N, C-alpha and C positions, 0 to 999 in steps of 0.2 A: 630166594632170599635166605633160606636156611643154610644153604651152602656158603653164601657170602658171610653170614654170621659165624659159622663154624670156622671159616678161614680167618676171620678177624680174631677169634678167640685163640686159635692156633698160633697166629702171628704174634699176638701179645704175649703168649706163654713163651715163645721163642725169643722174645725181646727184639723183634725186627724193627728197624728204623722206619720212619714214615715213608721215605722213598722206596725202600725195599718192600714194604707192605703194599704200596701203590703198584709197584711193578708186579708183585706176586698176584695181586687181585686183577690186574689188567692182563695177566697171562704173558707178560714180557719176561724173558729170561735175561738176567743181568749179563751173562756171558755173550749175548748177542748185541748188547748195547754198543754203540760206536765207542771204541776205546780212545782215550786221550793219549795221543802219541806224537812225538817229534823226534826226528833223527838227531843223534849226537853229531855235531859238526857237519850237518848237511849243507849243501850249497844252495844259494838262492836262485840259481838258474842252471839249465843244462849247459849253456855256454861257459859259465863259471866252472862247473864241474869238469868239463872237457879241457878247459885251459889248465886247471890244476893237474889233470891227468897228463897233459902234454909236458908241463913243467916237471912232474915227477919222473917222466921218461928222460927228458933232457938232462936233469940233474942226477939220474940213476938213483933216485931216492925211494928205496923200497918201503920205508916207513910211511912216507906221504902217499905212495901208491896204495898201500894197504888201508890207510885211513879213509880213502875215498869210497870204499865199499862197506856194506852193512856189517854191523857187528853180529856176533853170535846171538846176543839178546834180541837185537832188532829183527834178525831173521827168524829165530825160533818163536818169538812171542808176538810178532806183528805180521811179517811178510808171509810166512807159511800159513797161519790161520786165516789171513785175509785174502789169500789167493783163490777166492771163489767169486762167482758172478755177483754183481751188484744185487742187493736185496736178499741174498742167501745168508743163512747163518754161518758164522765163522767155523772153519774146519777144526776138528778136535784131533789131537795126536797124542799118543802115549809119550812119556818121557824118552823111552828107548827109541821110538821112531823119530822123534824130533832130533835127538842127538845124532842118530844115524844120518838123516838127511843133511843136517848141518855139516857133519864130518865129510860127507861126499862133496858137497858144494865147496866147502872151505879148502879141502885138499886139492881139488881140481883148480880152484882159483889161485892157490899158491903156486902151482906149476905154471899156470898161465902168466902170472906176474913175472916169474923167472924168465919165461920165454919172451915176454914183452921187453923186459929190461935187457935181455941178451940181444934181441933183434933191433931195438930202437933206442936203447939207453945210451946216453952220452952224446947223442947226435942232435943237431938242431933240426927240428921238424916243424912243419906247419900243416894244420888240418885245413883242407880246401873244400871238403864236402862231408856232411853227416847224413846218414840214412839209417832207417830202422828196417832191417830185412824182414822182420815178422810184424811190423806195424806197431801201433800204439793200442794198448788194451786197458780199459778201466776195470779194475777188480773191486771187490767189496771195500777194501780199506786203502787202496792206493792205485796209482796209474803206472803201468809198465811201458817203457819205451824199449821194445824188444829187439835184441840182437843187432847191435850197432855195426855199421860198416863205415869206417873212417877212411877217407881218401887223404893220403899223406903226401906232402911234397917234401922230399928229403933234401939234404944239404946241397945236392947236385942239381936240384930243381926237377928231379924225376918223380913221377907219381908212383905211389905204392898203395896197396890196400891193406887195411888193418881190420880184422874181424874180431870183435870182442863181445862180451855178454850184454846184459840188459841194465837199464836204469830204472829206479823206482822214484816216484814223486809222491810225497806225503805232505799235505798242508803247505805247499809252496816250497818245499825243501827237496833236494835231489841227492841221491847216492847211487853208486853202482850196486846192483844185487850181487853180481859176480863178474869176473873177467872171462868166464868160460863161454866159448862159442859152441853152438850145437851143430 
């Protein structure tokens, strides 16, 4: 009881709000609370996301293609820290580490985008099969559909295989994490 009273006095002296005080007394760290997060321009389904991906390739639209994957802010502040098992605390990264990991992922995705546009851009294509080479995994803050394999029917009706990166689902919204295949 004395500890609780001391914590109350300390909290009042610091000017903590009622919710912050409640969390502090309950031993809940606010950084581990479920973040309120929504993708910017996320798609309502995987099918819709893949259709926009197909259209970006057909139109050779680099800007549309890039808009289908997570932004730097989405990756660094939500995907990275939330890429831990359910029930675990969010991962903590230094600013330098966060910038580094984003730089690697973004740079590799930019090259993958260029290759996709070179190989498939400007051609009418149809996706006939969608698979996730590494399955579906639920992380703390999102669900990942890992390492897509898209079977493509090209203009000549011939099948081709396209291997690309993973998709994240957050609150019923979908975006590519990257276009990098491992």
